[in-house]
N, C-alpha and C positions, 0 to 999 in steps of 0.2 A: 504493499501498499504505500502509493507517494503522493497522491495528489486530491484535492479536494472530491473531485470525481470520485477518485476511489474510494471515499468515504460515504460519500450518497451512493454508493451502487452496495455496500457495507449494508447502511442503514436499509437500504430497500430491500435486498436479502431476508431481511426479519419482518417485512412489511410497512416499513415507517420511510413515508415520501415526505419533506419539507421544504415547503416552498410557503414564505412569507411576503415575500416581494423585497424585501432589505436585505443587500447580505451579510449584516450584522448580523441580524435577528436570526436570521438562517441559521447562521455558525453558530451562534449562541443555544440556538433550540437543539441543532446536532450534538451539541458537549450536552445538554439534559438529556436526548435518547441515548447516548452511548452512557452516561451514568446509570440510567434506568435498565438497560441491557446488561452491563456488570454487575448492577445490585441485585440484578437476577440470576446471575449465574448463566448467563446465557452466551457470555460475550467472551472471550478467551482473553487473557491478561496482555499477551503481547499485542493482540489485535486492538485491543483498547488503550493500549499505552502509546501506539502507534499513531491509531486515530486523532488521540486528544494531542499530540505534538503537532501533527499536520492543521488542525484544526485552529491551535494557539496561534500559530505560525501566519494561518491564513486572517484571521483577526487582526493579529499586528499589522498585515500586510493592507489590510482593509480599512484601518484605521490613520493610517500614514497616508493613504490619499486622498 
């Protein structure tokens, strides 16, 4: 997993599609969804960590723009 798109596809595989119309809000919601999946024990720790790093980076880049 290397991109925001990869994270979106991961979430989609669990039935979650996030589109709020605002990039920062989308990323924040994806983070919450990842947290829920990890807490439920559905997501592997390695996938969770990788996705969170990608989302944190994307959020930071979004705020710079």
